[in-house]
N, CA, C and O of each residue as an XYZ file, in Angstrom:
208
protein
N     -19.323    -24.895     37.013
C     -19.237    -25.872     38.084
C     -19.112    -25.115     39.409
O     -18.278    -24.220     39.547
N     -19.946    -25.484     40.372
C     -19.894    -24.782     41.650
C     -18.917    -25.462     42.609
O     -18.326    -26.489     42.276
N     -18.752    -24.889     43.791
C     -17.770    -25.377     44.763
C     -18.076    -26.797     45.236
O     -17.158    -27.592     45.436
N     -19.356    -27.121     45.416
C     -19.716    -28.458     45.893
C     -19.383    -29.512     44.847
O     -18.863    -30.577     45.180
N     -19.678    -29.222     43.593
C     -19.335    -30.160     42.518
C     -17.831    -30.385     42.460
O     -17.377    -31.516     42.286
N     -17.063    -29.321     42.605
C     -15.598    -29.442     42.587
C     -15.116    -30.292     43.753
O     -14.220    -31.120     43.590
N     -15.703    -30.094     44.924
C     -15.323    -30.847     46.115
C     -15.607    -32.342     45.926
O     -14.777    -33.180     46.276
N     -16.760    -32.669     45.383
C     -17.121    -34.064     45.159
C     -16.256    -34.689     44.073
O     -15.805    -35.825     44.219
N     -16.021    -33.963     42.991
C     -15.166    -34.491     41.922
C     -13.743    -34.725     42.413
O     -13.109    -35.707     42.025
N     -13.230    -33.830     43.266
C     -11.888    -34.009     43.826
C     -11.835    -35.259     44.701
O     -10.855    -36.003     44.657
N     -12.881    -35.495     45.496
C     -12.928    -36.693     46.334
C     -12.937    -37.957     45.477
O     -12.248    -38.926     45.793
N     -13.714    -37.949     44.399
C     -13.760    -39.110     43.501
C     -12.414    -39.324     42.819
O     -11.986    -40.463     42.636
N     -11.744    -38.238     42.443
C     -10.416    -38.351     41.824
C      -9.417    -38.979     42.798
O      -8.597    -39.806     42.400
N      -9.485    -38.590     44.070
C      -8.586    -39.158     45.078
C      -8.835    -40.649     45.265
O      -7.921    -41.405     45.593
N     -10.080    -41.065     45.053
C     -10.405    -42.488     45.139
C     -10.081    -43.236     43.847
O     -10.161    -44.463     43.801
N      -9.716    -42.499     42.803
C      -9.380    -43.105     41.524
C     -10.593    -43.504     40.712
O     -10.518    -44.414     39.886
N     -11.707    -42.833     40.938
C     -12.959    -43.180     40.273
C     -13.246    -42.178     39.161
O     -13.187    -40.966     39.370
N     -13.552    -42.693     37.996
C     -13.864    -41.852     36.846
C     -15.234    -42.224     36.318
O     -15.681    -43.359     36.479
N     -15.894    -41.279     35.694
C     -17.193    -41.551     35.099
C     -18.064    -40.309     35.140
O     -17.640    -39.242     35.586
N     -19.275    -40.470     34.669
C     -20.248    -39.389     34.655
C     -20.972    -39.376     35.988
O     -21.510    -40.392     36.428
N     -20.978    -38.196     36.634
C     -21.632    -38.119     37.931
C     -22.853    -37.218     37.865
O     -22.935    -36.290     37.061
N     -23.792    -37.526     38.738
C     -24.990    -36.705     38.913
C     -25.128    -36.460     40.409
O     -25.043    -37.393     41.208
N     -25.340    -35.198     40.786
C     -25.399    -34.812     42.189
C     -26.768    -34.223     42.482
O     -27.265    -33.385     41.730
N     -27.381    -34.668     43.586
C     -28.661    -34.110     44.008
C     -28.673    -33.977     45.530
O     -28.062    -34.794     46.219
N     -29.359    -32.964     46.068
C     -29.411    -32.765     47.519
C     -30.029    -33.975     48.228
O     -30.968    -34.592     47.725
N     -29.476    -34.303     49.419
C     -29.979    -35.446     50.182
C     -30.060    -35.119     51.670
O     -29.969    -36.015     52.509
N     -30.227    -33.862     51.993
C     -30.301    -33.461     53.392
C     -29.387    -32.286     53.653
O     -28.834    -31.688     52.730
N     -29.236    -31.964     54.920
C     -28.422    -30.819     55.323
C     -26.945    -31.085     55.052
O     -26.330    -31.914     55.724
N     -26.372    -30.388     54.074
C     -24.968    -30.484     53.664
C     -24.590    -31.876     53.176
O     -23.419    -32.252     53.213
N     -25.563    -32.632     52.724
C     -25.297    -33.957     52.166
C     -25.886    -34.046     50.762
O     -26.939    -33.478     50.471
N     -25.183    -34.768     49.907
C     -25.584    -34.886     48.510
C     -25.506    -36.329     48.059
O     -24.558    -37.049     48.371
N     -26.528    -36.736     47.314
C     -26.562    -38.075     46.727
C     -25.741    -38.031     45.441
O     -25.932    -37.144     44.609
N     -24.838    -38.976     45.280
C     -23.978    -39.030     44.110
C     -24.290    -40.301     43.331
O     -24.270    -41.407     43.871
N     -24.577    -40.112     42.053
C     -24.780    -41.243     41.143
C     -23.631    -41.244     40.157
O     -23.259    -40.199     39.622
N     -23.074    -42.407     39.920
C     -21.955    -42.566     39.011
C     -22.393    -43.446     37.858
O     -22.805    -44.588     38.063
N     -22.306    -42.918     36.647
C     -22.733    -43.632     35.435
C     -24.171    -44.142     35.557
O     -24.484    -45.247     35.117
N     -25.038    -43.327     36.158
C     -26.446    -43.652     36.263
C     -26.827    -44.576     37.407
O     -27.999    -44.923     37.546
N     -25.860    -44.985     38.236
C     -26.144    -45.866     39.365
C     -25.736    -45.194     40.670
O     -24.795    -44.401     40.711
N     -26.459    -45.524     41.732
C     -26.170    -44.962     43.047
C     -24.737    -45.268     43.468
O     -24.287    -46.410     43.375
N     -24.013    -44.229     43.936
C     -22.648    -44.428     44.414
C     -22.546    -44.202     45.912
O     -21.930    -45.000     46.618
N     -23.149    -43.115     46.409
C     -23.080    -42.860     47.846
C     -23.579    -41.469     48.207
O     -23.978    -40.683     47.348
N     -23.542    -41.191     49.511
C     -23.920    -39.890     50.046
C     -22.646    -39.168     50.457
O     -21.832    -39.705     51.209
N     -22.476    -37.943     49.958
C     -21.292    -37.150     50.262
C     -21.640    -36.060     51.257
O     -22.587    -35.302     51.043
N     -20.880    -35.973     52.347
C     -21.057    -34.942     53.372
C     -20.017    -33.851     53.124
O     -18.817    -34.103     53.233
N     -20.470    -32.640     52.792
C     -19.530    -31.569     52.465
C     -18.809    -31.031     53.688
O     -17.714    -30.486     53.554
N     -19.391    -31.168     54.887
C     -18.705    -30.724     56.097
C     -17.537    -31.644     56.450
O     -16.475    -31.175     56.862
N     -17.733    -32.932     56.291
C     -16.689    -33.904     56.588
C     -15.765    -34.142     55.386
O     -14.683    -34.710     55.531
N     -16.200    -33.705     54.208
C     -15.460    -33.883     52.965
C     -15.196    -35.370     52.683
O     -14.088    -35.758     52.315
N     -16.229    -36.180     52.861
C     -16.092    -37.610     52.626
C     -17.455    -38.242     52.343
O     -18.500    -37.638     52.588
N     -17.419    -39.446     51.833
C     -18.646    -40.201     51.627
C     -19.025    -40.857     52.947
O     -18.183    -41.468     53.605
N     -20.285    -40.731     53.331
C     -20.745    -41.279     54.603
C     -21.623    -42.497     54.409
O     -22.035    -43.125     55.384
N     -21.913    -42.836     53.178
C     -22.693    -44.028     52.883
C     -22.183    -44.623     51.595
O     -22.695    -45.646     51.142
């Protein structure tokens, strides 16, 4: 598991969200996050938060 995956998983844990996640690039320092096969949001690693 790389640093970005850990950062996103930690954010989801803080929100109390559990499930299978899939992460794919969505722009400069932003990643599309799918939870249990459905779109969840866009995560910005610079801001350390979901922006969509």
